[in-house]
C-alpha positions in Angstrom: 134.0 23.8 -120.2 131.4 21.6 -121.2 133.0 18.6 -118.8 131.9 17.5 -115.5 134.3 18.2 -112.8 134.2 15.3 -110.2 134.6 16.3 -106.5 135.2 14.5 -103.5 131.4 15.4 -102.4 129.9 13.8 -106.0 131.7 10.8 -105.1 130.7 10.0 -101.8 127.1 10.9 -103.1 127.6 8.2 -105.3 126.7 5.7 -102.8 125.1 5.5 -99.2 127.2 2.6 -99.2 130.2 3.3 -100.6 132.5 3.4 -97.2 133.2 -0.6 -96.8 133.7 -1.3 -93.2 137.4 -1.6 -92.1 138.6 -1.6 -95.4 138.5 1.6 -97.1 136.3 3.0 -100.4 135.2 1.3 -102.8 135.2 2.4 -106.4 130.9 2.2 -107.4 132.0 1.9 -111.1 134.5 -1.0 -111.2 133.8 -2.5 -107.6 137.4 -1.5 -106.4 138.6 -1.3 -103.4 140.5 1.7 -101.8 142.5 2.6 -98.1 141.4 6.1 -98.2 138.9 8.5 -100.1 142.1 10.4 -101.7 143.0 7.4 -103.1 139.6 6.8 -104.7 139.7 10.4 -106.4 143.2 9.7 -108.3 141.9 6.6 -109.2 138.9 7.9 -111.0 140.7 10.2 -111.6 143.6 8.2 -113.5 141.4 5.2 -114.5 141.5 5.4 -118.0 145.8 4.8 -118.0 144.7 1.4 -116.7 142.4 1.3 -119.7 138.6 1.5 -118.6 137.5 5.1 -117.3 135.9 5.0 -113.3 135.5 8.7 -114.7 133.3 8.4 -117.1 130.8 6.8 -114.5 131.2 9.9 -112.0 131.0 11.9 -115.1 127.5 10.4 -116.3 126.2 10.4 -112.7 126.9 13.9 -111.9 125.3 15.2 -115.6 122.0 13.3 -114.2 122.0 14.8 -111.0 122.6 18.1 -111.8 119.8 17.2 -114.9 117.6 16.0 -112.2 118.1 19.1 -110.1 117.4 21.6 -112.4 114.3 19.3 -114.0 112.7 20.0 -109.6 114.1 23.4 -109.4 111.4 24.2 -113.4 109.0 22.2 -111.3 109.0 23.7 -108.2 106.4 26.3 -107.3 108.2 30.2 -107.3 107.2 32.0 -104.1 
């Protein structure tokens, strides 16, 4: 499928400052704080039910990372 699949690794890579000390994990799209990484991932997957979509933010971010990675691979010398 063409849809980017968002993983826990993608969420953690979104920001090195995503872990909020003694509070949990912060969604980089809506800035809400969640007590566990699992609850953050569920929030991202189901945010559209709340009237907005944090999933779109993470999908776009992942697509940009993948594009940048492919460009870097193409630009790197082979051999």
